[in-house]
N, C-alpha and C positions, 0 to 999 in steps of 0.2 A: 464719176469717180475714177481715179487712176487705178487700172487693173492691179498693179503691183501693190498699192495700198490696201485694196479690198482683199487681196490674197493674204497679206500680212495680218490683217485683222482676223481673218478666218483661222489662220494658224495659231494666233494668240489665244482666241476663244477656245479652240480645240485643246490647246495645251492646258488652259485653265481648268477645263472640264475633266481632263485626264488626271490632273493633279488633285482635284477635288475628290474624284473617285478613288484614287489611291489612298488619300488621307482617310476617307470614310472606311475603306477596307481595313486599314491598319488601326483604326480607332480602338476596336475591342481589344486587340493584342496589346496596344499601348496602355489601355486602361486597366488591364488585368495585371496587377502587381504579382511578381513571383512570391510564392510562400516561403517563409513568413515575411510580412512587411510591417509587422508591429509586434510588441511584446506578447508573450504567451503566458497565460495564468495556469499554475499548477495547484490544484485544490488539495490541501493536506487534510487528512481525516482526523488528526489529533491536535490538541492545543500545543502552543510553543513550549519548549523545555524538555521534550522527550527525545528518544534516540532518533526518531525520523528527521528531526530538524537538521542536525549536522550532516546526516547521510544525504538527504535530498538537496541540501544547499550545495554540497560538493558536486552532486550529479547535475544539478541545474546549471551550475557555472560551466561545467565541461560541455554540456549539450548546447548552451548558449553560444559558445565559441564555434560550434559546428553549424548552428542555424543562423548566426549573424544577428540575432535578436535576444533581448533579455528574457529569461524565464523567471517569473515572479511567483514566489510561494505565497499562497493565501490559505490561512488556517480557518477551517470551518468544522469545528469539533462538535461532537454530540452523538448520542445513541451508540456509544462504544465504537466510534469510528465509522458510522454508517451515514450520518447526516450530510457530510461534505460530498462524498462520492454519489450519494443519492440525489443531491441537487444537480449534479452533472448528468446523471442518468435521466433526470426529468426534463432535460432540455430537448426541444423538438427536433433540432438538427445540429449538425456539427460543422464548424469551419476550421477546426484545428487549433483555435486560439484558446480553448479551455480544455484542460486535461485533468484527470483525477488520479491520485494514488489509491489503489484498491488492494484489498486483502480478503482473506477467506470469510470474515464476518460480513463483508459486503455481498459476497456470493450467497451466503446463508440467509441473508436478511428476510426474504419472503417467508421463510420457514419458521421464524421466531417472532415476527411482528407483522402487523398489517401496514403495507406500504403501497404506494400508487405506481411504482415502477418495478421492473424485473431485471435482474442482472444478466440473464441470458438473452434478453430481447433489446435492452436499451443502452448497451455499451458497444463501442468499437474497441476491441481488445488490441492494444498496441504491442505489449511485451511483458514478459515476466522478468523480474530483475534479480531478486535474491530471496532466500528463505530465512525466516526468523527462527531463532533458537529460544524455545521456552524453557525457563528454569524454575526451580523452587528455591527461593531465597529468603533468608532471615537476617536480621541485624547481627552485626559481628558480636554483640554482647548478649544475644539471645541464648536461652538455656539449651537449645537443641543443636547437637553437633552432627547428627545424621538424620536422614529421612525416617529411618526406623524409630529413632527416639521421638521424632515429631508425631508419627502415627501412633506410637504407644501412648503418648500423652493425650492425644486426641481421643483415643478409645476410653481413657479414664474420664475425660471431660467433653463429651459430645456437644458440639455447638459453641464451645467456649473459646476456641482458638480462632482468631480472625484470619481470613484468607482473601487477599486483594487481587483484583484483576482490572484491566481496562475494559469497561463495559459490562453490562449485566448478562449478556447473552453470547459472549465470546466463546470460542472453542476452549480457551484456556480455563475459563470458569467451569464449563461443562466437564472438562477432564479433571479439574480439581474436585468437583463433586463426585465424579466417578471413582477417583482414587479413594475418597473418603468412604463411599458405599462399599467398595471392594474390601475395605478393612473394618467394616462394621461400625462406622462412626460418621460424624458430620462436622463441617467447619461453618463458621459464621462468615458467609460470603459477602464481601464488600466491594462494590463497583467504584471505579475511579474514572475520571475524564481523560487522564493521561498518565504516562509513566513518571514524569517529574513530580507530580502531586503524590503519587503512590510511594515513591522512594523517600520523599520527605517524611511521610507518615511512618514508613518502615524504620528508617534510621532513628526517628524520634520515639520509637517504641509505642506509637499509637496504633500500629498495625503489626500483627504477629508474623504473617507470611505473605510473600508476594509471588504469584505464580504466572509470570508473563515474561516476554523478552525484554532486552535493553539493560540487562544487569551488569554488563561488562565494566564500565567505568567505576561503578560502585564497588564491585568485587576487587578490581585492581587497586582501588583507593583504600581498601581495608575496612570499608564501612559496612559491607554486606558479606554474608557467608552463603555460598552456593551449596545446597544440600544434594541436589540431583538435577538432571536435565531430562526433558521430555523428548530428546532427540533419539534418532535410531542408533547412533554411536556416540561415544564420549567426545566431548569437545576438545580440540587440539590444545587450546590454551589452558584447559583444566583437566589434565589426564587422570588426576586422582579423584575427580568427581564422577560418581557412577550415573548411569542413566536410570530412569524410573523402571524401564523394562528389565534391565539386568538385575534389579532388586526384587524381581518377581511380580511386577505389576504390568500387565500387557497393555501399556498405554504409550503411544508415540504420536506426537503432534507434528504434522507437516503444515507449514504456514508460509506459502509463497506470497510475495508482494510484487505488484506490477503497476502498469500504467494503462489507462483507458481514456477514450474520448466518448462523447455522446454518439448515439447511433447515426448512421448514414454519412459517415465521414468519407470524403473522396479518397479512393484507394491510393492515388498518387501522393496526396498529402500524408496519409497514414504511413506510406513507405518512406517518405522524407523524414518524418518524425522518428520512425523506428530506426532508420539508419543513423540518425544523429545520436539517439540515446544508446544505440548499440556501441558506437565508437566511444561515447562518454563513459560507458560502463567499464571500460578498460583504464580509465583515468586513475593514476596512483592516489590522488587525494580522496577520491570516492572509495576506492578499495581499502584505503587505510581506515576510513570511517566505518566501513562494514566490519573490519577486523576488530576495531575498538569495541563494537557493540555485539560481537560474536554472531554476526549475520553471515550467511553462506551465499556467496555470489553464484547465481545460476540464471543465465540468460536463456529465455525461450521466446520464439517469435509469436506474433499476434495470433496466428492460426492455432498454434499449439496451446497458447494460453487460453483461447476460447474453448478449445476441446477439453482442457483441464477443468475449466470453470463448470462446464456441463457435467463432467464426471463427478466433480466434487459436490455439486449441488445434489446429485442423485445419491451419493454416499451419505451426505448429511441428512437428507430426507429419511433414508433408511435408519440411520443411527437415532435420530430424534423420535421416530416412530417407535423404535424398540424401547426407548427411555420413557415413552408416554408423554413426551413434551407437547404442550399446546401453545400456539402463538399467542402473544400478548394482545 
């Protein structure tokens, strides 16, 4: 064989081997798509029609622009807003493509019912987004003009006045019952699946009182009267509406809402998601929706939200023990 031909073949074979090795080394990097490479599902705790729908639709649209992938809202209601987030907590591991909207009832869940997951163990906390404002609302044509009038009537007719909340074990129901006890009476507590259903009952006079967030559009539309708020200070949009506390009842409800993924989420993916939602939380359309429903924007990072969840769980455990509450 001609030496030059033999040498050419050797160089060709060597080049092929080097090219093959380089391709093999690059294979994993090429195969690993940058996150996110497909749509993200955001599990909603309540049914369609409530205040969370327009708020999280606006947030999801803004975050989608940052992430380059759609964020799809999936409603999975039940158990007072616990079923949907609970299904996410029960997932064995996280890839960042399934997230949940969580709230204090989710953190409190093991204290009020028997479940197979735990909020302090089975979530990756991504961020706290805003605080809900809980009010005491009645229909515009209801006979009570003030909270004092409502409580005076309730004292005359214990258990006769119906009080609605979303869920049977929410903090809003618990505080409604505490308010009644502090005033020597009781309400007929009525749980609803979501705010839309509850407001329909309230405006139709099938429900007397609604003690939950999301009252803004109904109050602004003149269909509902706000008697008081369980907030620490008076709401800016309703400066004439007193707080429950300033009326002499030491009751203030703090209700932050945030985002979580299942446990064991890659920290890099968690940081990517948190950065996108943080930027989205400044979006004007989202902030407008918060204002419409009297929610208070308050961003906290994942680590701080996890610390809050732990502290809140301990506070709720102490409160429920003092009330003598037993899990269902």
